[in-house]
C-alpha positions as CSV (number, residue, x, y, z in Angstrom):
1,M,5.6,-24.9,7.5
2,T,2.9,-27.5,7.1
3,S,2.9,-30.4,4.8
4,S,1.0,-28.9,2.1
5,S,3.0,-25.5,2.1
6,D,6.3,-27.6,1.3
7,E,4.1,-29.5,-1.7
8,D,3.2,-25.8,-2.9
9,K,6.7,-24.7,-2.8
10,Q,8.5,-27.8,-4.5
11,N,5.8,-26.9,-7.6
12,Q,6.1,-23.5,-7.5
13,N,10.2,-24.5,-7.9
14,A,8.9,-26.5,-11.0
15,N,6.9,-24.0,-12.8
16,N,9.9,-21.5,-11.7
17,A,12.4,-23.5,-13.7
18,D,10.3,-24.2,-16.4
19,T,9.2,-20.6,-16.4
20,V,12.5,-18.7,-16.8
21,G,13.5,-20.9,-19.8
22,R,10.4,-20.3,-21.9
23,D,11.0,-18.4,-24.9
24,K,9.4,-14.8,-24.9
25,S,7.7,-15.2,-27.8
26,N,5.1,-17.8,-26.5
27,N,4.7,-15.3,-23.6
28,S,3.9,-12.5,-26.2
29,E,1.4,-15.3,-28.3
30,N,-0.3,-16.3,-25.0
31,N,-0.9,-13.2,-23.5
32,N,-1.8,-12.1,-27.4
33,N,-4.8,-15.3,-27.6
34,N,-6.1,-14.3,-24.0
35,N,-7.2,-11.3,-25.3
36,N,-8.8,-13.2,-27.8
37,N,-10.3,-14.7,-25.9
38,S,-11.5,-12.1,-23.6
39,N,-12.8,-10.3,-26.1
40,E,-14.9,-13.1,-27.5
41,N,-16.3,-14.1,-24.5
42,K,-17.2,-10.6,-23.8
43,S,-20.6,-10.4,-21.6
44,T,-22.8,-7.7,-20.5
45,G,-21.8,-8.8,-16.8
46,L,-20.1,-6.3,-14.1
47,I,-16.8,-8.2,-14.2
48,A,-16.5,-8.5,-18.3
49,S,-17.2,-4.9,-18.6
50,I,-14.5,-4.1,-16.1
51,L,-11.9,-6.6,-18.4
52,D,-13.4,-4.8,-21.6
53,R,-12.7,-1.3,-20.0
54,A,-9.5,-2.9,-19.2
55,T,-8.5,-3.8,-22.1
56,K,-9.5,-1.1,-23.8
57,S,-7.3,0.9,-21.5
58,G,-3.9,-0.9,-22.9
59,F,-3.0,-2.3,-19.3
60,G,-1.9,-6.6,-19.3
61,R,0.8,-7.8,-18.5
62,K,4.0,-6.5,-19.3
63,K,7.4,-8.9,-19.9
64,L,10.4,-6.8,-20.1
65,N,13.9,-7.9,-21.2
66,P,15.8,-8.8,-18.2
67,N,18.4,-6.2,-17.5
68,K,21.8,-7.4,-16.0
69,V,20.3,-7.2,-12.3
70,E,17.5,-9.4,-13.3
71,A,19.6,-11.4,-15.1
72,A,22.2,-12.4,-12.0
73,V,19.1,-13.0,-9.7
74,A,17.6,-15.2,-11.9
75,K,20.3,-17.9,-12.1
76,Q,20.6,-18.4,-8.7
77,M,16.4,-18.5,-8.5
78,D,16.7,-22.6,-8.6
79,Q,19.1,-22.4,-5.3
80,I,17.1,-20.2,-3.6
81,H,13.6,-21.8,-3.9
82,K,15.5,-25.1,-3.0
83,S,17.2,-23.2,0.3
84,P,15.0,-20.2,0.9
85,E,18.0,-20.1,4.2
86,K,20.5,-19.4,1.8
87,I,18.6,-16.0,0.8
88,R,20.0,-12.3,2.6
89,L,18.2,-9.7,3.2
90,T,17.9,-6.2,5.0
91,V,15.1,-4.3,6.5
92,L,16.0,-0.8,6.7
93,G,13.5,0.5,9.1
94,G,12.7,-0.8,12.9
95,G,8.9,0.3,13.1
96,S,6.3,-1.9,13.8
97,F,6.1,-3.2,10.0
98,G,9.6,-3.5,8.8
99,T,10.1,-5.6,11.6
100,A,7.2,-8.1,11.4
101,M,8.7,-8.8,8.1
102,A,12.0,-9.1,9.4
103,N,10.8,-11.6,12.4
104,L,8.8,-13.2,9.3
105,A,11.4,-14.0,7.0
106,A,14.4,-14.8,10.5
107,R,11.7,-17.5,11.5
108,N,11.6,-18.6,7.6
109,G,15.3,-19.8,8.5
110,C,16.4,-16.7,5.8
111,D,19.8,-14.5,6.8
112,T,18.3,-11.8,8.1
113,T,19.2,-7.9,9.2
114,I,17.1,-5.1,10.7
115,W,18.8,-1.6,10.6
116,V,17.9,1.1,13.2
117,R,19.4,4.3,12.5
118,N,19.8,4.9,16.4
119,K,22.4,2.6,18.6
120,R,20.8,2.6,21.7
121,T,17.8,1.0,20.2
122,V,19.9,-1.7,18.0
123,K,21.3,-2.6,21.5
124,S,17.9,-3.0,23.2
125,M,16.5,-5.0,20.4
126,A,19.4,-7.2,20.6
127,K,19.4,-7.5,24.3
128,T,15.5,-8.1,24.9
129,Q,14.9,-9.9,21.3
130,M,11.4,-7.4,21.3
131,N,10.9,-4.3,19.6
132,K,9.6,-2.0,23.0
133,K,8.2,1.1,20.9
134,Y,6.2,-0.2,18.5
135,L,5.7,-4.2,19.1
136,P,5.9,-4.3,23.2
137,G,5.3,-7.8,24.3
138,Y,6.3,-9.6,21.2
139,K,9.4,-11.9,21.4
140,L,11.4,-12.1,18.0
141,D,13.2,-14.9,16.4
142,N,16.3,-15.9,18.1
143,R,17.9,-15.9,14.9
144,L,16.9,-12.2,13.8
145,K,20.4,-10.1,13.4
146,Y,20.4,-6.4,14.4
147,S,22.6,-3.2,13.2
148,Y,23.1,0.2,13.3
149,D,25.6,0.6,11.1
150,L,24.4,0.9,7.5
151,E,27.3,0.0,5.0
152,A,27.3,-3.9,7.1
153,A,23.7,-4.1,7.0
154,V,23.7,-3.6,2.7
155,K,26.3,-4.9,1.7
156,D,26.6,-8.1,0.0
157,K,22.6,-8.9,0.4
158,D,20.1,-10.4,-1.8
159,I,17.2,-8.4,-1.3
160,I,16.6,-4.8,0.5
161,F,13.3,-4.2,2.2
162,L,12.9,-0.6,3.0
163,A,10.5,0.3,5.8
164,V,11.2,3.6,6.5
165,P,8.3,6.5,6.5
166,S,8.0,8.4,3.4
167,S,10.0,11.0,4.3
168,A,12.6,9.2,5.1
169,F,12.3,7.5,2.2
170,R,14.7,9.3,-0.3
171,E,17.2,10.2,1.9
172,T,17.8,6.1,2.7
173,L,18.3,5.6,-0.7
174,K,20.8,8.5,-1.3
175,N,23.4,6.8,2.0
176,I,22.7,3.2,0.9
177,K,23.7,4.2,-2.8
178,P,27.1,3.6,-2.5
179,F,26.8,0.2,-1.1
180,I,24.5,-1.2,-3.9
181,S,26.4,-3.6,-6.3
182,G,22.9,-6.1,-7.4
183,Q,21.0,-6.1,-4.8
184,S,17.1,-5.9,-5.5
185,I,15.1,-3.2,-3.6
186,V,11.9,-4.0,-2.2
187,S,9.6,-1.1,-0.6
188,L,7.2,-1.6,2.8
189,T,6.7,2.0,2.6
190,K,2.6,3.0,1.9
191,G,2.5,6.8,1.0
192,M,4.0,10.0,-1.5
193,E,6.6,11.6,-1.1
194,K,5.6,15.4,0.0
195,D,5.4,17.9,-2.7
196,T,6.5,15.9,-5.5
197,F,3.7,12.6,-5.4
198,A,6.1,10.6,-5.9
199,L,5.5,7.2,-5.2
200,M,8.3,5.2,-3.3
201,S,9.0,3.5,-6.9
202,D,9.4,6.7,-8.7
203,I,11.4,7.4,-6.0
204,I,13.5,4.4,-6.3
205,K,14.4,4.7,-10.0
206,D,15.1,8.9,-9.0
207,E,18.0,7.8,-7.4
208,L,19.0,4.1,-8.4
209,P,18.0,4.0,-11.4
210,E,19.4,0.3,-12.3
211,V,18.0,-1.5,-9.5
212,N,16.1,-4.3,-9.7
213,F,12.9,-3.5,-7.5
214,G,9.2,-4.1,-6.3
215,V,6.6,-3.0,-3.4
216,M,4.8,-4.9,-1.2
217,S,1.3,-3.8,-0.2
218,G,-1.7,-5.1,1.3
219,P,-4.1,-5.6,4.6
220,N,-0.8,-6.2,6.9
221,L,-1.7,-5.4,10.8
222,A,1.8,-5.9,12.1
223,V,0.3,-7.3,15.8
224,E,-2.2,-9.6,14.1
225,I,1.0,-10.7,11.6
226,M,2.9,-11.4,15.4
227,K,0.2,-12.9,16.4
228,N,0.1,-15.7,13.5
229,M,-3.2,-15.3,12.2
230,P,-3.7,-16.1,8.8
231,S,-2.6,-13.4,7.0
232,A,-1.6,-11.5,2.9
233,T,0.2,-9.3,0.7
234,V,1.1,-8.2,-2.7
235,I,4.3,-8.4,-3.9
236,A,4.6,-5.7,-7.0
237,S,7.6,-5.9,-10.0
238,E,8.1,-6.6,-13.1
239,S,11.1,-9.1,-12.3
240,E,9.3,-12.7,-12.1
241,P,12.6,-13.7,-10.3
242,L,11.9,-10.8,-7.8
243,R,8.5,-11.8,-7.1
244,H,9.4,-15.3,-6.3
245,A,12.3,-14.3,-3.8
246,V,10.4,-12.3,-2.0
247,Q,7.2,-15.3,-2.0
248,A,10.5,-17.8,-0.9
249,A,11.7,-15.6,1.7
250,L,8.5,-14.2,3.1
251,H,5.1,-17.1,2.7
252,S,4.7,-19.2,5.5
253,A,1.9,-21.6,7.2
254,F,0.0,-18.0,8.2
255,F,1.0,-15.3,5.7
256,R,1.0,-16.0,2.0
257,V,2.8,-13.8,-0.7
258,F,0.2,-13.3,-4.1
259,A,1.9,-11.7,-7.2
260,S,1.3,-8.5,-9.5
261,D,3.2,-7.0,-12.3
262,D,1.0,-3.9,-11.6
263,I,3.7,-2.1,-9.3
264,R,1.5,1.3,-10.0
265,G,-1.7,0.0,-8.7
266,V,-0.4,-2.1,-6.1
267,E,1.6,0.9,-4.3
268,L,-1.3,3.2,-5.3
269,G,-4.2,1.1,-3.4
270,G,-2.0,1.2,-0.7
271,A,-1.0,5.0,-0.2
272,L,-4.6,5.8,-0.5
273,K,-6.6,3.8,1.8
274,N,-4.8,5.3,4.1
275,I,-7.0,8.9,3.1
276,Y,-10.0,6.5,4.0
277,A,-9.0,4.9,6.9
278,I,-8.8,8.8,8.1
279,A,-12.2,9.2,7.4
280,M,-14.0,6.1,8.5
281,G,-12.1,6.3,12.0
282,M,-13.9,10.0,11.9
283,A,-17.3,8.2,11.3
284,A,-16.7,6.1,14.0
285,A,-16.2,9.2,16.5
286,Y,-19.8,10.1,15.5
287,D,-21.3,6.5,16.2
288,V,-22.4,6.2,12.9
289,G,-24.8,3.4,11.6
290,E,-23.5,0.2,9.6
291,N,-25.4,1.5,6.2
292,T,-23.1,4.9,5.9
293,K,-19.8,2.9,7.5
294,A,-20.6,0.2,3.8
295,M,-21.2,3.5,1.9
296,L,-18.1,5.3,2.9
297,L,-16.1,2.2,2.0
298,T,-17.3,1.8,-0.7
299,R,-17.5,4.9,-2.2
300,S,-14.2,4.8,-1.0
301,L,-13.4,1.9,-3.4
302,A,-14.6,3.6,-6.7
303,E,-12.3,6.8,-5.8
304,M,-9.1,4.9,-5.4
305,S,-10.0,3.4,-8.7
306,R,-11.1,6.1,-10.9
307,F,-8.1,8.0,-9.3
308,G,-5.3,4.8,-9.9
309,V,-6.7,4.6,-13.4
310,E,-6.2,7.9,-14.1
311,E,-2.3,7.2,-13.0
312,G,-1.9,4.7,-15.0
313,A,-2.7,1.5,-12.6
314,N,-5.0,-1.1,-13.9
315,P,-8.7,-1.3,-12.2
316,L,-8.5,-4.9,-11.8
317,T,-5.9,-4.3,-9.3
318,F,-7.8,-2.6,-6.7
319,L,-10.8,-5.3,-6.7
320,G,-7.2,-7.6,-4.9
321,L,-5.7,-7.7,-1.8
322,S,-3.7,-4.3,-2.2
323,G,-7.4,-2.8,-2.8
324,V,-10.3,-2.9,-1.1
325,G,-8.6,-5.9,1.2
326,D,-6.3,-3.5,2.5
327,L,-9.0,-0.8,2.5
328,Y,-11.3,-3.0,4.7
329,A,-8.4,-4.1,7.0
330,T,-7.3,-0.4,7.9
331,C,-11.1,1.1,7.9
332,N,-12.4,-1.4,10.4
333,S,-9.5,-1.6,12.8
334,E,-8.1,0.2,15.8
335,L,-5.0,-1.5,15.1
336,S,-4.4,1.3,11.9
337,R,-2.6,4.6,12.5
338,N,-4.6,6.3,10.0
339,F,-7.8,4.8,12.4
340,R,-7.3,6.2,15.2
341,I,-5.5,9.9,13.7
342,G,-9.5,10.0,12.2
343,N,-10.7,9.0,15.8
344,M,-9.0,11.9,17.5
345,L,-10.0,14.1,15.0
346,G,-13.6,13.3,14.9
347,R,-13.6,13.9,18.6
348,G,-12.5,17.4,18.3
349,M,-8.8,17.2,18.5
350,D,-6.4,19.0,16.1
351,I,-4.5,17.4,13.1
352,D,-1.3,18.6,14.7
353,A,-2.2,17.3,18.5
354,A,-3.3,14.5,16.8
355,V,-0.6,13.4,15.7
356,K,1.9,14.1,18.8
357,K,-0.4,12.2,20.5
358,L,-0.1,8.8,18.1
359,G,3.8,9.2,18.4
360,Q,3.8,7.2,14.8
361,T,4.0,8.1,11.0
362,A,0.3,8.3,9.8
363,E,1.3,8.4,6.1
364,G,-2.7,9.6,5.5
365,V,-2.3,12.9,7.0
366,N,0.1,13.6,4.3
367,T,-1.3,12.1,0.9
368,I,-4.8,14.0,1.6
369,Q,-2.4,17.0,0.6
370,Q,-1.1,15.3,-2.1
371,V,-4.3,13.7,-3.3
372,H,-6.3,16.6,-2.5
373,E,-3.9,19.2,-5.0
374,K,-2.9,16.1,-7.8
375,A,-7.2,16.1,-8.1
376,S,-7.3,19.7,-7.9
377,K,-5.1,20.2,-11.0
378,Q,-6.9,17.0,-13.0
379,G,-9.7,17.3,-12.7
380,I,-10.0,14.1,-10.5
381,Y,-13.3,13.5,-9.1
382,M,-12.2,12.8,-5.5
383,P,-15.2,14.2,-3.1
384,I,-14.1,12.4,0.2
385,T,-10.3,13.2,-0.2
386,H,-11.9,17.3,-0.9
387,A,-13.8,16.8,2.1
388,L,-11.5,15.4,4.3
389,H,-9.4,18.3,3.5
390,A,-11.9,20.8,4.1
391,V,-12.2,19.6,7.4
392,I,-8.7,19.3,8.9
393,Y,-7.0,21.9,7.1
394,E,-9.4,24.2,6.1
395,D,-11.2,24.3,9.3
396,K,-14.5,23.3,7.9
397,A,-17.2,21.7,10.1
398,A,-17.4,18.0,10.2
399,L,-21.2,17.9,9.8
400,G,-21.4,20.3,7.2
401,V,-19.4,19.0,4.5
402,A,-21.1,15.5,5.2
403,L,-23.9,17.0,4.1
404,H,-22.8,18.4,1.3
405,L,-21.1,15.2,-0.1
406,M,-24.7,13.6,0.7
407,E,-26.0,16.4,-2.0
408,A,-23.7,16.4,-4.1
409,G,-24.8,15.0,-7.6
410,F,-25.6,12.2,-8.9
411,R,-23.7,9.6,-10.3
412,S,-23.5,5.5,-11.1
413,D,-22.9,3.1,-9.0
414,V,-19.8,1.1,-10.1
415,E,-16.9,2.6,-11.8
416,F,-16.2,2.2,-16.0
417,V,-19.7,0.3,-15.8
418,M,-21.9,3.0,-17.7
419,P,-21.2,6.4,-18.0
420,H,-21.9,9.2,-14.8
421,D,-24.6,11.5,-14.6
422,H,-22.6,14.5,-14.4
423,S,-19.4,14.9,-15.4
424,N,-16.7,15.4,-12.8
425,A,-15.7,19.4,-13.2
426,A,-19.3,19.9,-12.6
427,L,-20.0,18.6,-9.4
428,T,-16.7,19.3,-8.7
429,A,-17.5,22.8,-8.7
430,Q,-21.0,22.0,-6.9
431,M,-19.2,20.9,-4.0
432,S,-16.6,23.5,-3.8
433,A,-19.2,26.3,-4.0
434,A,-21.8,24.5,-1.8
435,S,-18.8,24.6,1.0
436,S,-18.1,27.9,1.0
437,A,-21.2,29.6,0.2
438,D,-22.1,30.4,3.8
439,D,-19.1,31.1,6.5
440,S,-21.7,32.0,9.1
441,E,-24.1,28.7,8.2
442,G,-20.9,26.6,9.0
443,N,-19.7,28.2,11.9
444,T,-22.7,27.4,13.3
445,D,-22.5,23.9,12.0
446,K,-19.2,23.7,13.7
447,K,-20.8,24.8,16.9
448,D,-23.7,21.9,16.5
449,S,-20.7,19.5,15.4
450,N,-19.0,20.1,18.8
451,N,-21.9,19.8,20.9
452,L,-22.9,16.5,19.6
453,K,-19.6,15.0,20.6
454,N,-19.9,16.5,24.2
455,K,-22.8,14.6,24.4
């Protein structure tokens, strides 16, 4: 830790001590003043327009009355900031990102355990101090502990980080429920539950309604974190003490932890960007130019924020690390599992074969299905998502679908700034009709697509 980081932590300690004791009425008054100032300084600029839209939509900072669990955490915040090593935490899940976060916390001096279901894997990790399957070649901190005993890993901890696939998230919460006695839960999982559209925060509230929780997301490629390449993430929670505790546990000279209270926005950014990483991987297989990549990236951001607002997120969140930051990193790196899946699909491999070859969970595959279904039902304009669904699950020709995307009407550039020229419903109907108009033409496009890939 550098000396400047120590100074930042001391300043944070002082600020936190002051914040915990602050009168709630002052917070409310300050929030009202901020809203009034925003309205008074409103201009025709882009950022001002978005801010005005967010204010009118009722988005903003929320201060909730702390429940008993949060109050218990708050009492320990001073000690945690003075001595981060006193934080006791467990990471459930031995994938690449969970391992990287556990290693980071252990290196910061926290009492850290990583839990993996398989007993043989745990013994191998403890012996070699390495996750040979997901992070081969990277030595883990010698203070990191390993466990396959779920009860022992969870009991008497301060924070439990869940880094399991979305398909196993609910089951894991049910399994730890008997051992919960005041611990806070932080989700590291970026995805949606199959068939329910539940985000991980929804599942936490379903299974452990009294638990203090948060979600973490950002441009966090695990290999780069293990290499000590400067990186950052976002912890989102309605609990200020929990946000500070996560920052104290994970913040380092090479890894910054920013805070947010928009759980929905941060979580949706982390889940939705996986869709567009698959799209970018497919585009890369066709060797598209920089103009195409830039167009795909920015229209993906517009699509993410459009969907996010419909789901109750603050549109400004998508301009941050968990939105455009994570989108950029995932769409431009072969380290991204979803990018690799898309690239394999673009080279002619079917979805089942691509997933098998990857050998890891690519959350975007399930997310495409979930978002396609929800957007179709609610009339949310999601052309890229619908196009991917058509290619992957409806056996449409990729080049034909791409051409229909380019021809699908007119829209304004930046979301929430000016009205679109055509309704979402009209454009969606136009795309749907165009993509299914002529099956024989689609088959011809598919042959041309395969010929192009074989050249």
